Every structure is written in C-alpha cells, then in structure tokens.
C-alpha positions in Angstrom: 381.7 31.0 52.1 377.9 31.5 52.6 376.5 34.6 54.4 372.9 35.1 55.2 371.9 38.7 54.4 368.2 38.5 55.4 367.0 36.2 58.2 363.3 35.0 58.4 361.3 36.6 61.2 358.8 35.1 63.7 355.1 36.0 63.3 352.0 35.7 65.4 348.9 35.3 63.3 345.3 34.1 63.3 344.3 30.6 62.0 344.2 30.6 58.2 346.3 33.8 57.7 348.6 33.7 54.7 352.1 35.2 54.7 355.6 34.6 53.4 358.8 33.7 55.2 361.9 35.2 53.5 365.5 34.2 53.6 368.4 35.7 51.5 372.0 34.7 51.3 375.2 35.3 49.3 377.9 32.9 48.3 380.7 32.3 45.8 378.6 30.0 43.7 374.9 29.6 43.0 372.9 28.7 46.1 370.2 26.2 46.9 367.5 26.6 49.5 365.5 24.1 51.5 363.0 24.9 54.2 362.3 22.8 57.3 359.5 22.9 59.9 359.3 21.5 63.4 356.1 20.7 65.4 356.0 18.9 68.8 359.8 18.1 68.5 359.4 16.4 65.1 361.5 18.2 62.4 360.8 17.5 58.8 361.9 18.8 55.4 359.1 20.6 53.5 358.6 19.0 50.1 359.1 21.5 47.2 360.1 24.4 49.5 363.3 25.1 47.7 363.0 28.8 47.0 364.1 31.9 49.0 360.5 32.7 49.9 358.2 30.2 51.7 354.4 30.9 51.4 352.6 29.8 54.5 349.0 29.5 55.4 348.9 29.3 59.2 347.3 26.1 60.5 349.3 25.3 63.7 352.0 26.8 65.8 355.4 25.5 64.7 359.0 26.4 64.0 360.8 27.0 60.7 364.4 27.2 59.4 366.0 27.4 56.0 369.2 25.5 54.9 371.3 27.1 52.2 374.1 25.2 50.5 376.5 25.9 47.5 378.0 23.8 44.9 381.0 23.0 47.1 378.7 21.3 49.6 379.1 24.1 52.2 375.8 24.6 54.1 374.4 27.0 56.7 371.1 27.2 58.5 369.0 30.4 59.1 367.7 31.2 62.5 364.8 29.2 63.8 361.6 31.3 63.7 358.3 30.7 65.4 355.0 30.9 63.6 352.5 31.2 66.4 348.8 30.6 65.4 345.9 31.9 67.5 342.4 30.4 67.5 340.6 33.8 67.4 336.9 34.4 67.8 335.4 36.1 64.8 335.4 39.7 66.2 339.1 39.4 67.2 340.3 38.4 63.7 342.0 41.4 61.9 340.3 42.6 58.7 341.8 41.7 55.3 343.6 45.0 55.3 345.5 44.1 58.4 349.2 45.1 57.9 350.6 43.2 60.8 350.3 45.8 63.5 349.9 44.3 67.1 346.5 43.1 68.0 345.9 42.0 71.6 344.3 38.6 71.9 344.8 37.9 75.6 344.5 40.5 78.4 345.8 40.1 82.0 343.2 39.7 84.8 342.9 41.4 88.2 344.2 39.4 91.1 344.5 39.4 94.8 347.7 37.7 96.1 348.9 37.0 99.6 352.3 38.4 100.5 355.1 36.0 99.6 353.0 34.1 97.1 353.8 34.1 93.3 352.2 36.5 90.9 351.7 35.6 87.3 350.2 37.9 84.7 349.8 36.9 81.0 349.0 38.6 77.8 349.4 37.8 74.1 349.2 39.7 70.8 349.3 38.9 67.1 351.6 40.7 64.8 353.9 40.5 61.7 356.7 40.4 62.8 355.8 38.8 66.2 355.5 41.6 68.8 357.9 42.3 71.6 356.5 42.9 75.1 357.1 45.4 77.9 355.3 45.4 81.2 354.5 48.5 83.3 353.4 49.0 86.9 351.7 52.3 87.8 353.1 53.8 84.6 356.7 52.8 85.3 358.6 50.5 83.0 359.6 47.1 84.6 363.1 46.5 83.4 363.1 42.7 83.5 359.6 42.0 82.4 359.8 41.7 78.6 357.8 38.5 78.0 354.2 37.6 77.5 354.2 36.3 81.0 355.0 38.5 84.0 356.3 36.4 86.9 357.1 37.5 90.4 358.2 34.5 92.6 357.7 36.1 96.0 355.4 39.1 96.1 355.8 42.1 98.4 353.2 44.7 99.3 355.1 47.1 97.1 354.2 44.9 94.1 350.6 46.1 94.4 349.5 48.5 91.7 348.1 48.8 88.2 349.7 46.7 85.6 349.5 46.7 81.8 351.7 45.5 78.9 352.7 47.1 75.6 353.0 44.9 72.5 355.0 46.5 69.7 356.6 45.7 66.4 357.8 47.7 63.3 354.1 48.6 62.4 353.2 50.1 65.8 352.2 49.3 69.3 349.1 48.2 71.2 348.4 48.2 75.0 346.5 45.6 77.1 343.8 46.5 79.5 345.1 47.9 82.8 344.4 45.6 85.8 344.7 46.2 89.5 346.8 43.8 91.5 346.4 43.7 95.3 349.1 42.2 97.4 348.1 41.7 101.1 348.5 39.6 104.2 346.2 36.8 105.5 342.9 38.4 106.4 341.6 35.6 108.7 341.7 36.3 112.4 344.5 34.4 114.2 342.2 32.0 116.0 340.3 31.1 112.8 343.5 30.9 110.8 345.0 28.4 113.4 341.8 26.3 113.3 341.9 26.3 109.5 345.5 25.2 109.5 344.7 22.3 111.9 341.9 21.1 109.6 343.7 21.5 106.3 347.4 20.8 106.8 347.1 17.2 108.0 345.3 16.4 104.8 347.2 18.6 102.4 349.7 17.2 99.8 351.7 19.9 98.1 351.8 19.8 94.3 354.8 21.7 93.0 356.1 21.4 89.5 359.6 22.6 88.4 359.8 23.2 84.6 363.3 23.8 83.1 363.6 24.8 79.4 367.1 25.0 78.0 367.2 27.0 74.7 370.9 27.8 74.3 373.7 25.3 73.9 377.4 25.9 73.4 377.8 23.6 70.4 374.2 23.5 68.9 372.0 26.1 67.3 369.6 27.9 69.7 366.3 26.2 70.2 362.8 27.8 70.5 360.5 24.9 71.3 361.4 24.7 75.0 360.0 28.2 75.5 356.7 27.1 74.1 356.7 23.8 75.9 357.4 25.4 79.3 354.7 28.0 78.7 352.0 25.5 77.6 352.9 22.9 80.3 352.8 25.5 83.0 349.3 26.6 82.0 348.2 22.9 82.0 349.8 22.1 85.4 348.3 25.2 87.0 344.9 24.1 85.9 345.5 20.8 87.7 346.3 22.6 90.9 350.1 22.7 90.8 352.3 25.5 92.0 354.6 25.9 89.0 358.2 27.3 88.9 359.4 27.9 85.4 363.1 28.4 84.5 364.7 29.1 81.2 368.4 28.4 80.4 
C-alpha cells in the first residue's frame, strides 16, 4: 500500500559540508517517516528525524535509510545510501558555490609490476550525488572497471599503458591524472635471481589475505557496509605487507 516515489541518493562530500537527504512516498493514508543511520555495523534511529527531508552536516562516513509507515501499520524502507566523508586539505575543499560536480580527491599513481602479479589502481572523487567511475587504458574504455579501485589479478604485458579514470554525476564529469603502468618480466640475470631465491625463500613467510564482502541476500535488503569494509581493510592489510584478494558477492 506504500510506494516510494523518490529514493535518497548517496553523496561524497568534504568534512563539515551540509546537505539534505530526501525521501518521498505515497500511500492510502497519511504517512510517517523515520530516518536511521549506520556506522561501523551499529544501526540506530535518529532522534527527531521524522520528516521527508533529513538535513545532514557531514562528520563521518556512514549509511542512511528511511522507514515509511501508514496508519494500518504497513511499513517500507528506502534504499540504504552512503554518505562518504573526505578529510580534505584546505586547497582541495570546494568553494561555497560548489554545486556537487565531481572533484577528484585521490589520483592513481604510476607503477611497475612484474608479469603475473596483481595490479591495483585507486582514485576517489567527491560529488552530490556520489560520482560513478569508469577507467580507461590508452584512451579505450575498460568495460568491467567501473569502481574507484581498478584491480587486475594476474597482469600481462598487454596490460601496460596509460590509465586514467572519469568520475561523473548529473552535474558533470572530472578526470584523474593519467599515469603510466609498466608490466614487465624479472630484470635480474638468471644467476643473480637464483642466488636471491636461495637467500630469501627459506626465510620467507607468505602473507595473503582473502576478503569477502557479501552485499546482496535473497531475503534481506541489500547492504552497503561490506563494500566499505573490504576497501578499508584491504588498504590496511596491504600496508602491513599482505597480498590481498578482495571479492564481492
């Protein structure tokens, strides 16, 4: 009996930025609204957030949803949306006249990768609504690379090239810096390589982390936190020297 006519949308904004999350619904009786937020797996009702619009001043990255119910005790929840908050340096913060167009806050970096090893490139952008991403290599669109993180599990020489990413939303688009990625084979001479292997391998202990984030369930609303968790955990583990394999759904 309740139909949501306008879903809230995810945003990606700087610390302290003020905006409004909107939700609209129709029903046979008058409707009541209640907003909820979730941070680090803790979901709570927002006191006093009982209107269609929820004013937010961005302080931390978290998720939001709105519950709508009618006088017959029917209830429905909106989509979960993510409010991503960036700790921006002063010069990177958009001016007060910022209309929500994409602003790049993290550019990919140039890399040299051995053949067969994984390649990971990252970028990030602010925007209202949150930008979508599309990666390119040598000017050619990469069909399956539509996230902030570009991931190639086993690189080939043909993966070498110039990479960049386009962040876009309804207000426009913005491009990251272009970076050169070099994929090559081991450069040590065979004798030196063998000597290095004999020295290192007996002492080496491989550190490999497998991260699995399940977002979609058959009998439960789609989740968003696992995407964030896997992304943040992978960065932390890589800093600790782990080789990370991240899988979603």
